[in-house]
N, C-alpha and C positions, 0 to 999 in steps of 0.2 A: 583491508590495507589501510595503514595509518597515514594521516596527512603528512606531507613534507613539513619540516620545521621552517618557520619564518626566517628567510635569509637576512631580513633587516636587523635582527638582533646580532647576527654574526658580523655584518658590514658596519654596524655601529662602532665596532672596535677600531676601525680605520681612523687614522689621524688626517684631518683636513690639511692638505698641503698648501692651501692658499693663505695669503696674508689676511689677518683679521681687519677688514675694512668695512665701511658702511655700504660700499657698492658691491658687496658679495650678494648677488641676487638669488642664488639657488643653493639649497641645502645639499650637503654632500651626500646624504642618504637618498635623496630624490635622484640625484645624478647617477649614483651607483645602481639603483634599482631600475631606472629606465634602460641603462646599458645592459644590465643583467638580463632583464626580460626580452630585450631586443635580440641579444645574442642567442638566447635560448629559443627564440622564434626564428632563427636562421638569418638574421640581419648581419651583414659583414662589414659595413662601412658607417662612418660618423653621420653622413647626410641621411642615410637610411634609418639610423637610430633616432635622429631628430624627427623624421617623418613618422616613424613608428610611435614615438611618444606623442606627437600631435594627433595621430589617428586614434590612439588609445587614451587620450587625455582624460576623458570622462571616467574610464575605468581606473586609471592611476589615481585620480582624485579621491577614490574610495579608500585609499590607504596611504597616500602620500600627501604632503602639504602643498607643494607646487605654488609657493606664494607669488611667484612671478611668471607662472606658466611653464611650458616645457623649455628647457635650456636649448640653446642653439647648438648645431653640430660643432662649431668652434669651441664652445664651452665644454661640451662633452669631451672632445679630444684633448683640450688643454688640461682639464682636471685629471683625466686618466693618465696623461703624459707625466704628471707630477706625482702621482701615487707611487709609493715604494712597491715595486713589482713583487719583491719577496714577501712583504707583509700582506699584500692583496692575495697572493697565491696561498699563503698560510691560512688566512681567514676563509677563503673560498673552499680550500680542501677540508677545513674543519666542518663547514656546512655540508659538503658532499658526503663526508664520512657519517654525519648525523642523518642526512636525508636518504642516502643509498648505501647502507652498510654492506649489502651484498656485493657491491662493486669493489669493496676493499679487501676481499679475501677473508680467510679465517682469522680469528684473533691470534695475536703473536704467541699466546701460550699453548696453542694447538700444534 
């Protein structure tokens, strides 16, 4: 079985909805990956996602920058609330199709 494609490359296509300021403490890619991994692990709320990030911080640091540690639940919620849902869905579905093509059904030409 082939490994799943790295979702970070897909999520890198997302535009950061936050203003460009010096007090932007967390990278968009870090925020998205923490939420993505938390949701895939069954976490259903923002506080739980922050706790998940803190519990798995050492693991996340193996592939995320986390320059200011794990974002708070308020930051996770605020950033996701500002993302364009259609764009996020498009990027996420592109990753799902690459990662799990058998879930997408037969190609359109069949």
